[in-house]
C-alpha positions in Angstrom: 44.0 -17.7 -2.2 47.5 -16.6 -1.6 48.8 -13.2 -2.5 49.3 -12.8 -6.2 47.2 -15.9 -7.1 43.7 -15.5 -8.5 41.1 -18.2 -8.4 39.4 -18.7 -11.8 36.1 -20.4 -12.6 34.2 -21.3 -15.8 32.5 -17.9 -15.5 35.8 -15.9 -15.3 38.0 -18.1 -17.5 37.6 -16.1 -20.7 38.2 -12.7 -19.1 41.1 -13.8 -16.8 42.9 -16.2 -19.2 41.8 -15.9 -22.9 41.5 -12.1 -22.9 44.6 -11.5 -20.7 47.6 -9.9 -22.4 51.0 -11.5 -21.7 51.8 -14.7 -20.0 49.3 -16.5 -17.8 50.2 -19.6 -15.7 47.2 -21.8 -14.7 47.4 -24.3 -11.9 44.8 -27.0 -12.5 44.2 -28.6 -9.1 41.7 -30.3 -6.8 41.3 -30.4 -3.0 41.9 -34.2 -2.7 45.1 -34.1 -4.8 48.3 -34.7 -2.8 50.8 -33.6 -5.4 48.6 -30.4 -5.9 49.2 -29.5 -2.3 52.9 -30.2 -2.7 53.3 -27.8 -5.6 51.0 -25.1 -4.2 53.7 -23.3 -2.2 55.9 -23.2 -5.3 53.1 -21.7 -7.4 52.6 -19.1 -4.7 56.3 -18.2 -4.6 56.4 -17.9 -8.4 53.4 -15.6 -8.3 55.3 -13.3 -6.0 58.6 -13.6 -7.9 57.1 -12.9 -11.2 54.5 -10.3 -10.1 53.8 -7.8 -12.9 55.3 -10.2 -15.5 53.2 -13.4 -15.2 49.5 -13.7 -14.1 49.1 -16.7 -11.9 45.7 -18.3 -11.5 44.3 -21.6 -10.1 41.4 -23.6 -11.4 39.7 -26.3 -9.3 39.1 -29.1 -11.7 36.3 -30.6 -9.6 34.3 -27.4 -9.6 35.1 -26.4 -13.2 35.1 -29.8 -15.0 34.0 -28.2 -18.3 37.2 -26.2 -18.5 39.4 -29.2 -17.5 37.8 -31.4 -20.2 38.0 -28.6 -22.8 41.8 -28.6 -22.3 42.0 -32.4 -21.9 43.4 -32.3 -18.4 44.1 -36.0 -17.7 46.4 -35.6 -14.6 46.7 -33.0 -11.9 48.5 -30.9 -11.0 48.8 -29.6 -14.6 50.4 -26.2 -15.0 49.3 -24.7 -18.3 50.8 -21.6 -19.9 48.8 -19.1 -22.1 50.4 -16.2 -23.9 48.1 -13.5 -25.3 45.1 -15.9 -25.1 46.8 -18.9 -26.8 48.0 -22.0 -25.1 51.7 -22.2 -25.5 52.9 -25.0 -23.1 52.0 -27.2 -20.2 53.7 -29.2 -17.4 52.1 -32.2 -15.8 52.9 -33.3 -12.2 54.6 -31.7 -9.2 57.9 -30.6 -10.8 60.7 -28.8 -9.1 60.7 -25.0 -8.8 63.9 -24.5 -11.0 62.2 -26.4 -13.8 59.2 -24.1 -13.6 61.4 -21.0 -13.4 63.3 -22.1 -16.5 60.0 -22.7 -18.4 58.6 -19.3 -17.4 61.8 -17.5 -18.3 61.9 -19.1 -21.7 58.3 -18.3 -22.4 58.8 -14.6 -21.3 61.8 -14.2 -23.6 60.0 -15.9 -26.6 
C-alpha cells in the first residue's frame, strides 16, 4: 500500500471506517479491474494532499465481498465517503482528480 493509504478488510472495517471520526474515503477495487489501476495513483496523491484531514483506505472487493455487497457496490472503482461513521456520498468510475478534490472539499466544509 502507498504512503497514507490503509488496506481495510472485513475484520478491520468497523474500527477503521465506521468508528473513525471525520471524513473517510474508501476506494473499492479489485486486482483485475483496469479502471481501478488507472485511478489508484490519484487516490494515493489525494491521500498525501489531504493527510491529517481525510483518512484514505482501500478495500479489495474480491477478498471482502460481504462488505461490497452490504454497500451494494455494483461497479468498481467506487469511491465511497463516510463522515463520522455515516455514508455521505459516493462516486462510481475512474473520475478526474479535480472532480474528486471538489467532492472532498465540499464534504470537509459541510
